[in-house]
N, CA, C and O atoms as a GROMACS GRO file, in nm:
protein
  316
    1MET      N    1  -4.540   2.042  -7.521
    1MET     CA    2  -4.482   2.177  -7.543
    1MET      C    3  -4.586   2.250  -7.584
    1MET      O    4  -4.668   2.230  -7.674
    2ASP      N    5  -4.567   2.371  -7.474
    2ASP     CA    6  -4.644   2.488  -7.500
    2ASP      C    7  -4.584   2.589  -7.574
    2ASP      O    8  -4.490   2.642  -7.514
    3ASP      N    9  -4.608   2.636  -7.688
    3ASP     CA   10  -4.545   2.753  -7.791
    3ASP      C   11  -4.657   2.831  -7.769
    3ASP      O   12  -4.682   2.907  -7.862
    4SER      N   13  -4.723   2.835  -7.687
    4SER     CA   14  -4.774   2.980  -7.746
    4SER      C   15  -4.735   3.164  -7.694
    4SER      O   16  -4.786   3.276  -7.693
    5ARG      N   17  -4.633   3.104  -7.664
    5ARG     CA   18  -4.527   3.250  -7.639
    5ARG      C   19  -4.470   3.264  -7.765
    5ARG      O   20  -4.430   3.378  -7.785
    6LEU      N   21  -4.452   3.182  -7.864
    6LEU     CA   22  -4.369   3.224  -7.986
    6LEU      C   23  -4.439   3.287  -8.055
    6LEU      O   24  -4.562   3.297  -8.048
    7LYS      N   25  -4.336   3.359  -8.158
    7LYS     CA   26  -4.437   3.472  -8.224
    7LYS      C   27  -4.395   3.428  -8.357
    7LYS      O   28  -4.299   3.353  -8.379
    8ASN      N   29  -4.488   3.488  -8.460
    8ASN     CA   30  -4.370   3.491  -8.638
    8ASN      C   31  -4.256   3.460  -8.652
    8ASN      O   32  -4.192   3.367  -8.702
    9GLU      N   33  -4.222   3.645  -8.546
    9GLU     CA   34  -4.075   3.655  -8.606
    9GLU      C   35  -3.978   3.585  -8.501
    9GLU      O   36  -3.860   3.619  -8.489
   10ASP      N   37  -4.029   3.498  -8.436
   10ASP     CA   38  -3.906   3.416  -8.359
   10ASP      C   39  -3.852   3.322  -8.426
   10ASP      O   40  -3.753   3.257  -8.392
   11PHE      N   41  -3.948   3.302  -8.577
   11PHE     CA   42  -3.903   3.203  -8.641
   11PHE      C   43  -3.809   3.288  -8.786
   11PHE      O   44  -3.798   3.222  -8.889
   12THR      N   45  -3.756   3.408  -8.782
   12THR     CA   46  -3.697   3.461  -8.883
   12THR      C   47  -3.584   3.406  -8.920
   12THR      O   48  -3.544   3.339  -8.825
   13PHE      N   49  -3.500   3.397  -9.023
   13PHE     CA   50  -3.369   3.376  -9.056
   13PHE      C   51  -3.277   3.462  -8.920
   13PHE      O   52  -3.219   3.389  -8.840
   14GLU      N   53  -3.269   3.578  -8.906
   14GLU     CA   54  -3.205   3.637  -8.791
   14GLU      C   55  -3.235   3.622  -8.652
   14GLU      O   56  -3.147   3.647  -8.570
   15LYS      N   57  -3.351   3.584  -8.615
   15LYS     CA   58  -3.391   3.511  -8.474
   15LYS      C   59  -3.320   3.436  -8.474
   15LYS      O   60  -3.232   3.451  -8.388
   16GLN      N   61  -3.309   3.302  -8.570
   16GLN     CA   62  -3.267   3.194  -8.550
   16GLN      C   63  -3.143   3.181  -8.493
   16GLN      O   64  -3.103   3.126  -8.390
   17SER      N   65  -3.073   3.266  -8.611
   17SER     CA   66  -2.959   3.277  -8.622
   17SER      C   67  -2.895   3.386  -8.482
   17SER      O   68  -2.780   3.416  -8.512
   18GLU      N   69  -2.912   3.415  -8.421
   18GLU     CA   70  -2.926   3.532  -8.285
   18GLU      C   71  -2.957   3.365  -8.168
   18GLU      O   72  -2.871   3.313  -8.097
   19TYR      N   73  -3.043   3.338  -8.178
   19TYR     CA   74  -3.058   3.226  -8.114
   19TYR      C   75  -2.941   3.093  -8.062
   19TYR      O   76  -2.898   3.037  -7.962
   20LEU      N   77  -2.928   3.094  -8.241
   20LEU     CA   78  -2.748   2.965  -8.233
   20LEU      C   79  -2.646   3.020  -8.201
   20LEU      O   80  -2.547   2.955  -8.165
   21ASP      N   81  -2.648   3.173  -8.207
   21ASP     CA   82  -2.518   3.266  -8.160
   21ASP      C   83  -2.486   3.225  -8.031
   21ASP      O   84  -2.383   3.176  -7.985
   22THR      N   85  -2.658   3.272  -7.953
   22THR     CA   86  -2.605   3.237  -7.792
   22THR      C   87  -2.579   3.091  -7.780
   22THR      O   88  -2.470   3.042  -7.749
   23LEU      N   89  -2.665   3.040  -7.802
   23LEU     CA   90  -2.596   2.893  -7.741
   23LEU      C   91  -2.478   2.844  -7.737
   23LEU      O   92  -2.423   2.788  -7.642
   24TYR      N   93  -2.424   2.873  -7.885
   24TYR     CA   94  -2.269   2.864  -7.930
   24TYR      C   95  -2.178   2.950  -7.770
   24TYR      O   96  -2.102   2.894  -7.692
   25LYS      N   97  -2.209   3.049  -7.768
   25LYS     CA   98  -2.137   3.106  -7.690
   25LYS      C   99  -2.136   3.060  -7.535
   25LYS      O  100  -2.040   3.044  -7.459
   26GLU      N  101  -2.265   3.044  -7.515
   26GLU     CA  102  -2.288   2.972  -7.355
   26GLU      C  103  -2.219   2.859  -7.372
   26GLU      O  104  -2.118   2.851  -7.302
   27LEU      N  105  -2.239   2.784  -7.434
   27LEU     CA  106  -2.141   2.605  -7.465
   27LEU      C  107  -2.016   2.639  -7.466
   27LEU      O  108  -1.939   2.549  -7.434
   28MET      N  109  -1.957   2.770  -7.498
   28MET     CA  110  -1.852   2.794  -7.516
   28MET      C  111  -1.748   2.832  -7.372
   28MET      O  112  -1.632   2.812  -7.334
   29GLU      N  113  -1.869   2.899  -7.324
   29GLU     CA  114  -1.815   3.003  -7.221
   29GLU      C  115  -1.821   2.886  -7.102
   29GLU      O  116  -1.795   2.933  -6.992
   30ASN      N  117  -1.845   2.771  -7.103
   30ASN     CA  118  -1.893   2.656  -7.017
   30ASN      C  119  -1.800   2.510  -7.044
   30ASN      O  120  -1.823   2.398  -6.998
   31GLY      N  121  -1.673   2.560  -7.143
   31GLY     CA  122  -1.597   2.444  -7.145
   31GLY      C  123  -1.616   2.393  -7.311
   31GLY      O  124  -1.518   2.328  -7.346
   32TRP      N  125  -1.713   2.408  -7.412
   32TRP     CA  126  -1.722   2.339  -7.530
   32TRP      C  127  -1.615   2.410  -7.615
   32TRP      O  128  -1.580   2.528  -7.607
   33LYS      N  129  -1.582   2.335  -7.679
   33LYS     CA  130  -1.482   2.404  -7.798
   33LYS      C  131  -1.584   2.367  -7.948
   33LYS      O  132  -1.645   2.263  -7.974
   34MET      N  133  -1.576   2.438  -7.993
   34MET     CA  134  -1.641   2.480  -8.157
   34MET      C  135  -1.664   2.353  -8.245
   34MET      O  136  -1.775   2.324  -8.289
   35PRO      N  137  -1.541   2.275  -8.270
   35PRO     CA  138  -1.579   2.115  -8.310
   35PRO      C  139  -1.670   2.010  -8.244
   35PRO      O  140  -1.730   1.919  -8.301
   36ASP      N  141  -1.669   2.043  -8.093
   36ASP     CA  142  -1.760   1.961  -8.042
   36ASP      C  143  -1.904   1.983  -8.050
   36ASP      O  144  -1.980   1.887  -8.041
   37ILE      N  145  -1.956   2.126  -8.070
   37ILE     CA  146  -2.044   2.193  -8.057
   37ILE      C  147  -2.130   2.144  -8.230
   37ILE      O  148  -2.248   2.141  -8.263
   38ASP      N  149  -1.977   2.104  -8.322
   38ASP     CA  150  -2.054   2.102  -8.429
   38ASP      C  151  -2.080   1.998  -8.476
   38ASP      O  152  -2.163   1.983  -8.566
   39ASN      N  153  -2.007   1.900  -8.417
   39ASN     CA  154  -2.019   1.770  -8.400
   39ASN      C  155  -2.136   1.681  -8.320
   39ASN      O  156  -2.172   1.569  -8.358
   40ALA      N  157  -2.189   1.748  -8.206
   40ALA     CA  158  -2.264   1.737  -8.118
   40ALA      C  159  -2.412   1.635  -8.161
   40ALA      O  160  -2.436   1.639  -8.282
   41ASP      N  161  -2.470   1.583  -8.111
   41ASP     CA  162  -2.564   1.493  -8.158
   41ASP      C  163  -2.681   1.602  -8.139
   41ASP      O  164  -2.656   1.679  -8.047
   42ILE      N  165  -2.811   1.627  -8.209
   42ILE     CA  166  -2.902   1.712  -8.242
   42ILE      C  167  -2.966   1.693  -8.080
   42ILE      O  168  -2.964   1.779  -7.992
   43TYR      N  169  -3.023   1.552  -8.070
   43TYR     CA  170  -3.107   1.508  -7.940
   43TYR      C  171  -3.012   1.554  -7.825
   43TYR      O  172  -3.058   1.586  -7.716
   44GLN      N  173  -2.907   1.556  -7.847
   44GLN     CA  174  -2.760   1.563  -7.717
   44GLN      C  175  -2.804   1.713  -7.680
   44GLN      O  176  -2.821   1.737  -7.560
   45MET      N  177  -2.822   1.810  -7.769
   45MET     CA  178  -2.823   1.952  -7.788
   45MET      C  179  -2.952   2.009  -7.750
   45MET      O  180  -2.970   2.115  -7.691
   46LEU      N  181  -3.031   1.932  -7.788
   46LEU     CA  182  -3.174   1.983  -7.735
   46LEU      C  183  -3.221   1.935  -7.582
   46LEU      O  184  -3.293   2.011  -7.518
   47ARG      N  185  -3.180   1.806  -7.525
   47ARG     CA  186  -3.177   1.763  -7.404
   47ARG      C  187  -3.041   1.908  -7.290
   47ARG      O  188  -3.062   1.954  -7.178
   48ILE      N  189  -2.940   1.929  -7.367
   48ILE     CA  190  -2.877   2.032  -7.317
   48ILE      C  191  -2.982   2.152  -7.269
   48ILE      O  192  -3.005   2.184  -7.153
   49MET      N  193  -3.034   2.204  -7.381
   49MET     CA  194  -3.126   2.327  -7.439
   49MET      C  195  -3.189   2.295  -7.268
   49MET      O  196  -3.150   2.340  -7.160
   50ASN      N  197  -3.274   2.220  -7.292
   50ASN     CA  198  -3.395   2.182  -7.206
   50ASN      C  199  -3.330   2.156  -7.048
   50ASN      O  200  -3.382   2.219  -6.956
   51ASP      N  201  -3.256   2.094  -7.029
   51ASP     CA  202  -3.202   2.098  -6.863
   51ASP      C  203  -3.159   2.259  -6.808
   51ASP      O  204  -3.157   2.288  -6.688
   52LYS      N  205  -3.127   2.350  -6.911
   52LYS     CA  206  -3.042   2.449  -6.882
   52LYS      C  207  -3.145   2.528  -6.865
   52LYS      O  208  -3.134   2.608  -6.772
   53LYS      N  209  -3.276   2.531  -6.946
   53LYS     CA  210  -3.407   2.615  -6.938
   53LYS      C  211  -3.456   2.579  -6.827
   53LYS      O  212  -3.486   2.676  -6.757
   54LYS      N  213  -3.481   2.456  -6.771
   54LYS     CA  214  -3.557   2.400  -6.650
   54LYS      C  215  -3.420   2.466  -6.529
   54LYS      O  216  -3.460   2.540  -6.439
   55SER      N  217  -3.323   2.446  -6.535
   55SER     CA  218  -3.214   2.464  -6.426
   55SER      C  219  -3.285   2.648  -6.363
   55SER      O  220  -3.347   2.666  -6.259
   56LYS      N  221  -3.254   2.741  -6.450
   56LYS     CA  222  -3.320   2.829  -6.444
   56LYS      C  223  -3.448   2.884  -6.417
   56LYS      O  224  -3.465   3.006  -6.414
   57THR      N  225  -3.514   2.823  -6.403
   57THR     CA  226  -3.667   2.826  -6.407
   57THR      C  227  -3.697   2.818  -6.242
   57THR      O  228  -3.667   2.721  -6.172
   58LYS      N  229  -3.766   2.950  -6.195
   58LYS     CA  230  -3.789   2.921  -6.083
   58LYS      C  231  -3.932   2.970  -6.057
   58LYS      O  232  -3.978   3.063  -6.124
   59ARG      N  233  -3.990   2.922  -5.979
   59ARG     CA  234  -4.157   2.891  -5.945
   59ARG      C  235  -4.171   3.032  -5.829
   59ARG      O  236  -4.097   3.013  -5.733
   60VAL      N  237  -4.244   3.157  -5.819
   60VAL     CA  238  -4.196   3.203  -5.712
   60VAL      C  239  -4.404   3.212  -5.668
   60VAL      O  240  -4.492   3.275  -5.727
   61GLY      N  241  -4.411   3.140  -5.573
   61GLY     CA  242  -4.546   3.150  -5.507
   61GLY      C  243  -4.627   3.299  -5.466
   61GLY      O  244  -4.565   3.405  -5.455
   62LYS      N  245  -4.730   3.290  -5.451
   62LYS     CA  246  -4.787   3.477  -5.420
   62LYS      C  247  -4.786   3.505  -5.297
   62LYS      O  248  -4.847   3.607  -5.266
   63ASN      N  249  -4.717   3.427  -5.186
   63ASN     CA  250  -4.678   3.514  -5.088
   63ASN      C  251  -4.526   3.511  -5.091
   63ASN      O  252  -4.479   3.560  -4.989
   64ASP      N  253  -4.447   3.473  -5.165
   64ASP     CA  254  -4.311   3.476  -5.181
   64ASP      C  255  -4.297   3.614  -5.185
   64ASP      O  256  -4.389   3.687  -5.221
   65SER      N  257  -4.130   3.675  -5.134
   65SER     CA  258  -4.098   3.758  -5.191
   65SER      C  259  -3.969   3.773  -5.359
   65SER      O  260  -3.862   3.716  -5.378
   66LEU      N  261  -4.023   3.843  -5.420
   66LEU     CA  262  -3.949   3.839  -5.603
   66LEU      C  263  -3.825   3.896  -5.559
   66LEU      O  264  -3.730   3.878  -5.635
   67ILE      N  265  -3.804   3.960  -5.456
   67ILE     CA  266  -3.662   3.983  -5.420
   67ILE      C  267  -3.566   3.877  -5.375
   67ILE      O  268  -3.457   3.835  -5.413
   68GLY      N  269  -3.663   3.847  -5.263
   68GLY     CA  270  -3.609   3.711  -5.172
   68GLY      C  271  -3.536   3.574  -5.320
   68GLY      O  272  -3.423   3.526  -5.332
   69ALA      N  273  -3.650   3.556  -5.397
   69ALA     CA  274  -3.587   3.435  -5.479
   69ALA      C  275  -3.512   3.469  -5.598
   69ALA      O  276  -3.473   3.384  -5.678
   70ILE      N  277  -3.483   3.654  -5.614
   70ILE     CA  278  -3.374   3.661  -5.657
   70ILE      C  279  -3.240   3.620  -5.621
   70ILE      O  280  -3.155   3.541  -5.662
   71THR      N  281  -3.257   3.711  -5.519
   71THR     CA  282  -3.134   3.733  -5.405
   71THR      C  283  -3.122   3.627  -5.358
   71THR      O  284  -3.020   3.560  -5.378
   72GLY      N  285  -3.216   3.588  -5.287
   72GLY     CA  286  -3.198   3.443  -5.176
   72GLY      C  287  -3.247   3.490  -5.033
   72GLY      O  288  -3.297   3.442  -4.932
   73LYS      N  289  -3.211   3.594  -5.074
   73LYS     CA  290  -3.284   3.721  -4.865
   73LYS      C  291  -3.406   3.793  -4.895
   73LYS      O  292  -3.428   3.898  -4.956
   74ASP      N  293  -3.496   3.690  -4.822
   74ASP     CA  294  -3.665   3.770  -4.795
   74ASP      C  295  -3.601   3.912  -4.676
   74ASP      O  296  -3.547   3.903  -4.565
   75PRO      N  297  -3.642   4.055  -4.775
   75PRO     CA  298  -3.637   4.150  -4.711
   75PRO      C  299  -3.713   4.189  -4.615
   75PRO      O  300  -3.691   4.289  -4.546
   76ARG      N  301  -3.821   4.103  -4.602
   76ARG     CA  302  -3.899   4.110  -4.551
   76ARG      C  303  -3.912   4.036  -4.377
   76ARG      O  304  -3.989   4.058  -4.283
   77GLN      N  305  -3.798   3.946  -4.396
   77GLN     CA  306  -3.707   3.872  -4.260
   77GLN      C  307  -3.633   3.958  -4.222
   77GLN      O  308  -3.563   4.037  -4.285
   78SER      N  309  -3.647   3.945  -4.126
   78SER     CA  310  -3.547   4.104  -3.988
   78SER      C  311  -3.423   3.983  -3.985
   78SER      O  312  -3.448   3.863  -3.970
   79SER      N  313  -3.304   4.032  -3.999
   79SER     CA  314  -3.171   3.998  -4.021
   79SER      C  315  -3.118   3.964  -3.859
   79SER      O  316  -3.002   3.929  -3.838
   0.00000   0.00000   0.00000
């Protein structure tokens, strides 16, 4: 795992609490109930977070349009 982007302040209680709040909020928006989250296996949570991270990651090549990668429509292509 590459953790070179993490800084010391990412491990403070406040930052970890913020990350956990975000996780709960996103899971609840996706239909999870609070007891389900509280009782979930830690490995299941790590798998869910890892899958979510992979699903949002999109690599843009050097010749690709960044706007096209975000919107799905390359403005350089004529309609």
